[in-house]
Backbone as a ProteinNet text record, in pm:
[ID]
protein_1_A
[PRIMARY]
XXXXXXXXXXXXXXXXXXXXXXXXXXXXXXXXXXXXXXXXXXXXXXXXXXXXXXXXXXXXXXXXXXXXXXXXXXXXXXXXXXXXXXXXXXXXXXXXXXXXXXXXXXXXXXXXXXXXXXXXXXXXXXXXXXXXXXXXXXXXXXXXXXXXXXXXXXXXXXXXXXXXX
[TERTIARY]
7640.9	7530.9	7393.7	7305.5	7211.4	7195.4	7159.3	7099.9	6973.1	6934.6	6822.8	6699	6583.2	6451.5	6419.6	6435.6	6363.6	6435.3	6613.4	6740.6	6646.4	6635.2	6586	6468	6357.4	6209.9	6221.7	6364.3	6316.7	6426.9	6512.4	6613.8	6477.4	6414	6333.8	6224.3	6194.4	6075.8	6124.9	6277.5	6324.2	6334.4	6407.8	6410.7	6281.6	6168.1	6039.2	5990.7	6039.2	6038.1	6060.2	6196.9	6281.5	6211	6119.1	6077.7	5961.9	5969	5805.3	5906.2	5795.7	5870.1	5681.9	5688.4	5640.1	5607.7	5726.8	5768.2	5714.8	5732.8	5636.6	5507.3	5421.5	5326.8	5246.9	5382.6	5310.8	5263.2	5217	5174.4	5293.9	5386.8	5549.6	5626.5	5767.9	5924.4	5962.1	5994.6	6092.1	6286.8	6285.8	6441.3	6530.7	6475.6	6576.9	6672.6	6557.4	6575.6	6457.5	6526.6	6545.7	6672.8	6558.5	6632.2	6539.9	6631.8	6612.5	6593.9	6510.7	6520.6	6600.4	6549.9	6583.2	6544.9	6617.5	6523.4	6547.6	6622.8	6593.5	6512.4	6450.6	6364.8	6476.9	6371	6446.7	6482.2	6524.3	6545.5	6452.3	6407.5	6292.6	6306.2	6460.8	6495.5	6548.7	6480.9	6496.2	6365.5	6271.3	6114	6117	5975.9	5958.6	6074.4	6058.9	6136.4	6048.7	6162.4	6091	6132.7	6114.3	6154.6	6073.2	6182.9	6104.6	6160.6	6120.9	6129.2	6065.4	6120.7	6037.8	6042.5	5962.9	5965.3	5948.1	5965.7	6025.4	5923.5	5922.1	5818.8	5738	5653.1	5572.8	5583.1	5587.3	5595.3	5418	5432.2	5270.9	5313.8	5138.7	5150.9	5054.5	5046.8	4909.9	4840.7	4750.7	4620.5	4733	4744.2	4835.5	4969.8	4993.1	5135.6	5202.8	5213.5	5396.6	5411.7	5514.4	5590.7	5552.6	5528.7	5498.1	5532.4	5639.1	5632.7	5597.9	5503.9	5454.6	5504.7	5593.4	5669.1	5606.9	5611.8	5542.3	5637.7	5565.3	5645.8	5571.3	5660.1	5643.7	5725.2	5589.1	5648.7	5599.2	5730.2	5653.7	5705.8	5621.8	5670.9	5596.9	5758.2	5694.8	5689.3	5611.6	5644.4	5576	5650.8	5582.1	5484.7	5391.2	5311.1	5213.5	5228.3	5109.7	5030.5	4983.2	4900.8	4774.6	4793.1	4733	4657	4540.8	4487.2	4603.7	4602.1	4718.3	4645.2	4564.6	4469.5	4483.7	4484.5	4457.8	4617.9	4723.3	4889.9	4888.3	4781	4892.6	4830.3	4692.8	4685.3	4745	4797.8	4864.1	4961.4	5018.5	5173.7	5150.2	5045.6	5010.6	4948.2	4901.1	4920.3	5004.4	5122.6	5216.3	5318	5323.1	5406.1	5290.7	5196.5	5097.2	5123.2	5109.9	5130.7	5224	5329	5529	5564.8	5459	5472	5439.8	5327.5	5243.5	5354.5	5419	5485.4	5648.3	5668.2	5801.9	5883.7	6054.7	6152	6155.5	6106.2	6112.8	5993.1	5895.5	5760.7	5692.6	5807.5	5711.5	5629.2	5601	5499.1	5374.6	5286.3	5159.5	5027.6	5082.9	4971	5075.4	5150.6	5202.5	5093.2	5110.2	5046.7	5104.9	5042	5073.6	5139.5	5219.2	5345.9	5313.7	5232.8	5242.2	5344.9	5405.4	5490.2	5663.2	5662.6	5796.5	5908	5895.6	5940.8	5979.1	5855.7	5838.8	5948.2	5968	6016.5	5942.4	5749.2	5698.6	5580.1	5505.9	5323.3	5258.7	5234.8	5156.5	5186	5159.8	5184.7	5041.8	5027.7	4882.7	4889.7	4827.8	4833.2	4743.4	4786.8	4695.2	4627.2	4688.4	4618.2	4756.7	4675.6	4706	4679.7	4770.2	4716.7	4801.1	4744.7	4842.3	4911.4	4992.4	5068.3	5099.9	5027.6	5000.3	5122.4	5254.7	5228.7	5281.5	5288.3	5201.4	5361.7	5372.3	5401.1	5469.6	5591.4	5727.7	5697.8	5719.4	5768.4	5702.1	5513.9	5426.6	5455.8	5485.6	5446.2	5357	5339.4	5230	5293.7	5236.7	5283.6	5166.3	5259.6	5149.2	5254.1	5216.4	5279.2	5178.4	5239	5110.1	5191.9	5103.9	5189.1	5101.9	5213.1	5208.1	5219.5	5153.1	5227.9	5261.4	5412.5	5425.3	5412.3	5364.9	5370.9	5459.1	5533.4	5660.9	5689.7	5640	5646.2	5791.2	5803.4	5961.4	6034.1	5993.7	5970.4	6051.3	6002	6087.8	6240.3	6195.4	6387.7	6494.6	6425.9	6524	6565.7	6427.9	6437	6567.9	6545.5	6598.3	6743.9	6783.8	6894.5	6948.2	6792.2	6772.2	6797.2	6861.5	6854.7	6689	6675.9	6508.9	6473.6	6561.9	6550.2	6618.9
10525.6	10548.2	10462.8	10461.1	10383.5	10448.6	10365.6	10462	10530.3	10628.5	10729.3	10609.7	10719.8	10582	10598.8	10654.9	10659.5	10537.6	10554	10456.3	10266.5	10306.1	10176.1	10117.6	10200.4	10132.9	10071.7	10177.8	10178.3	10044.4	10031.1	9923.7	9765.1	9804.5	9621.8	9658.9	9783.3	9707.1	9699.6	9742.9	9635.5	9537.6	9496.9	9303.9	9279.1	9323.3	9234.4	9241.7	9369.2	9366.3	9253.4	9264.5	9144.9	8970.3	9002	8851.8	8870.6	8900.3	8893.3	8800.3	8684.7	8623.7	8495.1	8450.8	8397.3	8195.6	8189.5	8072.7	8075.5	8247.6	8252.5	8260.2	8252.5	8269	8405.5	8509.4	8677.5	8610.1	8743.2	8750.8	8762.5	8788.7	8845.9	8797.1	8800.9	8817.4	8868	8990.8	9080	9030.4	8973.4	8881.2	9034.7	9071.6	9199.9	9275.8	9311.2	9480.7	9542.2	9602.7	9732.4	9849.8	9926.1	10061.6	10139.8	10255.8	10373	10482.7	10518.5	10662.7	10721.1	10581.8	10583.4	10667.4	10786.5	10893.1	10860.9	10788.1	10765.2	10613	10599.5	10469.8	10373.4	10271.3	10132.9	10072.8	10009.4	9988.9	9825	9830.4	9720.9	9564.5	9539.4	9418.8	9425.7	9503.1	9499.6	9503.3	9476.8	9467.5	9325.4	9311.3	9398.9	9451	9600.2	9651.7	9739.4	9771.5	9840.4	9943.2	10079.1	10199.7	10255	10238.8	10283.8	10407.6	10508.2	10691.8	10674.3	10755	10911.5	11028.3	11094.1	11250.1	11312.3	11278	11316.1	11243.5	11317.5	11285.1	11367.1	11372.7	11451.2	11419.5	11524.5	11442.5	11494.2	11421.8	11424.6	11344.6	11371.2	11297.2	11297.6	11092	11045.6	11077.6	10970.6	10994	11021.7	10974	10940.5	11045.1	11111	11235.3	11148.3	11033.9	10991.8	11082.2	11096.3	11127.3	11061	11107.9	10978.6	11053	11012.4	11030.7	10927.1	11031.2	10939.4	10968.6	10899.2	10860.9	10816.8	10893.5	10893.5	10819.4	10667	10623.6	10605	10599.8	10587.9	10442.3	10347.8	10238.4	10188.6	10212.6	10234.6	10064.9	10051.6	9882.1	9922.6	9840	9860	9680.8	9654	9547.7	9565.3	9486.9	9532.3	9423.3	9420.2	9345.8	9352.6	9271.6	9275.5	9145.5	9085.9	8970.2	8992.9	9083.2	9104.3	9202.8	9242.2	9405.1	9497.1	9596	9684.1	9688.3	9747.8	9805	9668.8	9502.6	9380.8	9377.2	9375.5	9356.5	9462.8	9551.7	9721	9628	9597.3	9578.9	9451.8	9323.3	9253.6	9301.8	9393.4	9455	9575.6	9577.9	9674.9	9540.7	9464.9	9313.3	9284	9255	9176.4	9305.9	9394.7	9523	9527	9551.4	9573.1	9394.9	9345.2	9166.2	9161.1	9203.5	9147.5	9275	9367.5	9502.6	9447.3	9373.9	9279.3	9129.3	9058.4	8946	8979.4	8920.2	8924.4	8858.1	8865.1	8848.9	8713	8695.7	8525.3	8467.8	8474.9	8386.8	8489.5	8452.5	8554.3	8513.3	8440.8	8368.2	8438.8	8433.9	8498.1	8429.2	8319.4	8272.7	8241.3	8316.3	8338.4	8385.3	8402.7	8503.6	8697.6	8716.4	8896.7	8968.6	9043.9	9122.3	9288.3	9367.4	9435.1	9598.6	9514.4	9619.2	9608.6	9560.6	9575.6	9519.1	9445.1	9320.8	9416.5	9449.5	9591.5	9740.9	9729	9884.2	10022.5	9960.3	10078.6	10070.1	10151.4	10120.4	10040.2	10083	10056.5	10083.4	10056.6	10087.2	10064.7	10197.6	10165.4	10260.5	10147.2	10178.4	10271.9	10416.3	10543.1	10534	10497.1	10523	10419.3	10390.4	10312.6	10390.7	10451.8	10557.9	10418.4	10399.1	10353.4	10394.7	10323.1	10376.7	10324.7	10393.1	10311	10376.3	10286	10346.6	10330.4	10377	10346.3	10357.1	10285.4	10288.6	10207.4	10168.5	10049.3	9978.8	10057.7	9928.5	9986.7	9964.5	9949.9	9857.8	9958.2	9916.2	9927.3	9892.3	9926.8	9887.7	9977.2	10015.5	10050	10034.7	10054.1	10163.8	10290	10378.1	10353.9	10317.3	10282.8	10350.1	10441.5	10546.3	10471.6	10468	10476.4	10539.1	10491.3	10642.8	10516.1	10509.6	10472.2	10489.3	10517	10548.5	10469.6	10557.6	10555.2	10568	10528.4	10591.7	10631.7	10700.6	10728.1	10645.3	10583.6	10510.2	10367.7	10358.5	10239.8	10300.8	10416.8	10492.4	10435.6	10463.7	10457.4	10297	10216.7	10056.4	10002.9	10073.2	10029.8	10067.6	10201.9	10277.7	10328.9	10383.5	10445.5	10618.2	10673.1	10836.8	10894.8	10958	11011.8	11077.2	11110.2	11202.3	11067.8
3742.4	3688.4	3566.6	3583	3504.5	3356.3	3284.2	3137.3	3182.3	3064.7	3114.5	3066.9	3180.8	3159.5	2955.9	2961.1	2770.5	2687.1	2774	2700.9	2775.5	2882.3	2922.4	2850.8	2812.5	2802.9	2620.4	2569.6	2435.8	2377.1	2513.8	2454	2528	2556.8	2580.8	2519.8	2488.8	2338.9	2253.4	2198.4	2121.5	2093.7	2207.6	2230.2	2238.8	2264.4	2245	2124.6	2025.6	1884.4	1832.8	1879.2	1767	1794.4	1893.9	1869.2	1822.8	1689.3	1571	1461.6	1499.1	1413.9	1376.4	1239.2	1217.3	1314	1356.2	1442.7	1586.4	1631.8	1790.2	1720.2	1660.3	1602.8	1573.2	1521.6	1454	1276.8	1191.2	1115.8	1008	1082.7	974.2	1071.1	1022.1	1111	1005.2	1131.6	1097.2	1074	1114.4	1092.3	1175.4	1294.7	1319.7	1253.8	1185.4	1081.8	1125.5	1276.7	1379.2	1451.3	1356.3	1379.7	1470	1549.2	1663.7	1596.6	1542.6	1529.3	1377.4	1266.3	1162.1	1064.6	987.2	974.4	792.7	716.7	559.3	561.2	382.6	414.5	355.9	437.9	431	246.3	204.8	104.3	95.3	-50	2.4	30.5	-0.2	-8.5	183.8	263.6	407.3	458.6	375.8	453.9	497.7	632.6	691.4	770.8	837	942.4	1023.5	1145.8	1227.3	1281.6	1262.8	1339.7	1455	1558.6	1717.1	1738	1786.9	1869	1964.1	2027.2	2130.6	2135.4	2159.3	2096.9	2206.5	2371.3	2543.9	2629.1	2732.9	2857.9	2874.6	2937.4	3008.3	3201.1	3271	3381.4	3467.8	3600.8	3674.8	3784.5	3872.6	3970.8	3982	4031.1	4073.4	4162.9	4187.6	4258.5	4398.4	4396.8	4534.7	4593.5	4476.4	4451	4471.6	4370.2	4339.7	4210.3	4174	4055.4	3922.5	3844.7	3678.9	3580	3476.6	3379.7	3266.4	3127.5	3040.9	2933.1	2861.8	2769.3	2650.9	2543.6	2416.9	2331.1	2272.6	2155.5	2046.6	1982.1	1802.4	1768.2	1697.1	1659.1	1486.9	1419.3	1271.5	1166.6	1134.7	1118.8	911	840.5	697.3	671.2	537.1	444.5	330.2	235.2	77.7	69.2	-43.1	-68.9	-180.6	-301.4	-365.3	-444.2	-267.1	-367.7	-246.3	-161.6	-63.8	-70.7	19.3	40.5	174.4	124.5	172.3	325.4	352.5	438	583	479.6	568	589.5	502.9	538	687	658.5	800.2	911.7	939.4	975.9	1098.5	1064.2	1075.5	1143.4	1065.7	1147.7	1233.1	1219.5	1384.1	1484.4	1501.1	1565.1	1618.1	1502.9	1543.2	1666	1642	1723.4	1830.8	1862.3	1980.3	2073.4	1961.3	2087.6	2109.1	2012	2084.6	2236	2183.8	2324.6	2457.8	2453.4	2544.3	2598.3	2564.1	2526.5	2575	2701.4	2743.9	2622.9	2679.2	2583.9	2652.2	2764.9	2846	2802.5	2739	2678.3	2569.7	2453.4	2341.5	2216.3	2212.4	2138.1	2215.6	2076.3	2065.3	2186	2199.5	2238.7	2415	2385.9	2588.1	2674.2	2753.4	2869.6	2864.1	2855	2862.9	2959.5	2923.8	3011.6	2983.7	3076.1	3053.2	3082.3	3150.7	3188.9	3223	3083.3	3046.2	3128.9	3190.2	3264.7	3399.4	3448	3563.8	3560.7	3466.4	3481.2	3473.6	3404.1	3393.6	3427.9	3432.7	3521.6	3484.4	3309.2	3199.2	3093.9	2976.2	2841.1	2766.6	2727.3	2648.4	2477.2	2400.6	2305.1	2253.3	2164.3	2139.4	2043	1931.1	1814.5	1741.8	1571.9	1538.5	1339.7	1296	1148.9	1078.8	955.5	812.9	734.2	689.9	628.1	455.6	344	216.9	123.3	78.1	-31.5	-191.2	-300.8	-420	-561.7	-622.3	-747.1	-780.6	-816.8	-882.2	-735.4	-656.9	-520.8	-397.7	-436	-363.2	-203	-48.8	66.6	167.5	247.2	370.6	492.3	533.2	734.6	822.4	930.5	1010.3	1142.4	1225.5	1255.9	1434.6	1548.1	1637.6	1773.6	1874.2	1920.3	2061.8	2169.4	2273.3	2394.3	2518.7	2647.6	2720.2	2749.4	2879.4	3001.6	3067.2	3244.8	3306.7	3382.8	3481	3556	3715.9	3859.4	3914.7	4002.3	3966.9	4078.5	4184.6	4264.9	4203.1	4053.9	3996.9	3973.4	3934	3820.5	3958.8	4105.7	4178.9	4183	4177.5	4201.4	4095.3	3994.4	3875.4	3817.4	3901.8	3891.1	3765.8	3774.1	3620.5	3602.5	3546.5	3584.7	3493	3570.3	3537.9	3433.7	3362	3217.2	3099.1
[MASK]
+++++++++++++++++++++++++++++++++++++++++++++++++++++++++++++++++++++++++++++++++++++++++++++++++++++++++++++++++++++++++++++++++++++++++++++++++++++++++++++++++++++

């Protein structure tokens, strides 16, 4: 038996987020600080860092009667700054996430052609919204929460030996 659909998708997204480096043309370098479903805050020395999770999925049918899953995925990215406007940094962080999601691990540079199907395991991935996250105090931080909807046809699940949930 293969992995669950959500695990397979989160694994691929995590791999793509790992390509966020200035060497690949991104604004920041995450340097492998990527967590899944982290509940505690990062230590300042860990930033920039990414946390990703899913809150479940919705079932539906396409116009042709195919069974669909729509999976909600959340990606939170944080960094610290004292030199640049927080909103500008948060926008760059969000741009890094959105760009990385749309680049394959084989062609991860910002300048590479987009790949919107997560290596052919999904039908589509849609950015729903971006929320800015700003923290004050002695160790100010900023970040972005990017919300995505990932759509998968049931036939793709069978092709990749993925469990339906």
